[in-house]
C-alpha positions as CSV (number, residue, x, y, z in Angstrom):
1,M,-49.0,-97.4,-1.7
2,F,-45.4,-97.7,-2.9
3,W,-44.8,-94.0,-2.2
4,A,-46.1,-94.3,1.3
5,A,-44.0,-97.4,2.0
6,A,-40.8,-95.8,0.6
7,L,-41.3,-92.5,2.5
8,A,-42.3,-94.3,5.7
9,Y,-39.1,-96.4,5.5
10,L,-36.7,-93.6,4.5
11,T,-38.0,-90.5,6.4
12,P,-37.1,-91.7,10.0
13,V,-33.5,-91.9,9.0
14,K,-33.2,-88.9,6.7
15,Y,-30.5,-87.4,8.9
16,D,-28.5,-90.6,9.5
17,D,-26.2,-90.9,6.4
18,S,-25.2,-94.6,7.0
19,E,-28.7,-95.9,7.8
20,F,-30.3,-93.9,5.0
21,S,-27.8,-95.3,2.5
22,Q,-28.5,-98.9,3.7
23,R,-32.2,-98.5,3.4
24,F,-32.0,-96.7,0.1
25,K,-29.9,-99.6,-1.4
26,K,-32.5,-102.1,0.0
27,L,-35.3,-100.4,-1.7
28,F,-33.7,-99.4,-5.0
29,G,-30.5,-101.4,-5.4
30,A,-26.9,-100.4,-5.1
31,E,-26.8,-99.5,-8.8
32,E,-29.0,-96.4,-8.0
33,S,-26.6,-95.0,-5.5
34,V,-25.8,-92.0,-7.7
35,K,-29.3,-90.7,-6.9
36,L,-29.0,-91.2,-3.2
37,I,-27.9,-87.7,-2.3
38,C,-30.6,-85.9,-4.3
39,V,-33.3,-88.2,-2.9
40,K,-32.0,-87.7,0.7
41,E,-32.1,-83.9,0.2
42,F,-35.6,-84.1,-1.2
43,I,-36.8,-86.0,1.8
44,Q,-35.0,-83.7,4.2
45,E,-36.6,-80.7,2.6
46,Y,-39.9,-82.3,1.7
47,N,-42.7,-80.0,0.6
48,S,-45.8,-81.7,-0.8
49,S,-46.5,-78.8,-3.2
50,S,-42.9,-78.9,-4.6
51,N,-42.3,-80.7,-7.9
52,N,-38.6,-80.3,-8.2
53,C,-36.1,-82.6,-10.0
54,H,-35.3,-84.5,-6.7
55,G,-38.9,-85.4,-6.3
56,V,-39.0,-86.6,-9.9
57,A,-35.9,-88.7,-9.3
58,L,-37.5,-90.3,-6.3
59,G,-40.8,-90.8,-8.1
60,N,-39.0,-92.6,-10.9
61,L,-37.2,-94.8,-8.5
62,I,-40.4,-95.7,-6.7
63,K,-42.4,-96.3,-9.8
64,V,-39.8,-98.3,-11.6
65,K,-37.2,-99.9,-9.2
66,F,-39.1,-100.3,-6.0
67,R,-42.4,-101.4,-7.5
68,N,-40.7,-103.8,-9.8
69,R,-38.6,-105.3,-7.0
70,G,-41.8,-105.7,-4.9
71,I,-43.6,-107.4,-7.7
72,D,-40.7,-109.7,-8.5
73,E,-40.5,-110.7,-4.8
74,L,-44.3,-111.4,-4.7
75,F,-44.1,-113.4,-8.0
76,G,-41.2,-115.4,-6.7
77,N,-43.1,-116.3,-3.6
78,F,-46.1,-117.2,-5.6
79,Q,-44.1,-119.5,-7.8
80,F,-42.5,-121.1,-4.7
81,I,-45.9,-121.8,-3.2
82,N,-47.3,-123.2,-6.4
83,N,-44.2,-125.5,-6.8
84,S,-44.4,-126.8,-3.3
């Protein structure tokens, strides 16, 4: 699910440097900007049978950063509702 959401969010802007950068930072945080170029290149050249280092970098970002940010957001909302 997180892979699908990340790819659906980033793919439409894969050739728009500014918008891609903004969306990338929303998903993974500004501290991960060093990986932005390799992830953008991976999405631009996406081949589902490829298992190159760019795909591994994106996979790690999705599995660790994006998923954790999503879970933190859900947990924060859950706590807010329970405290209301």
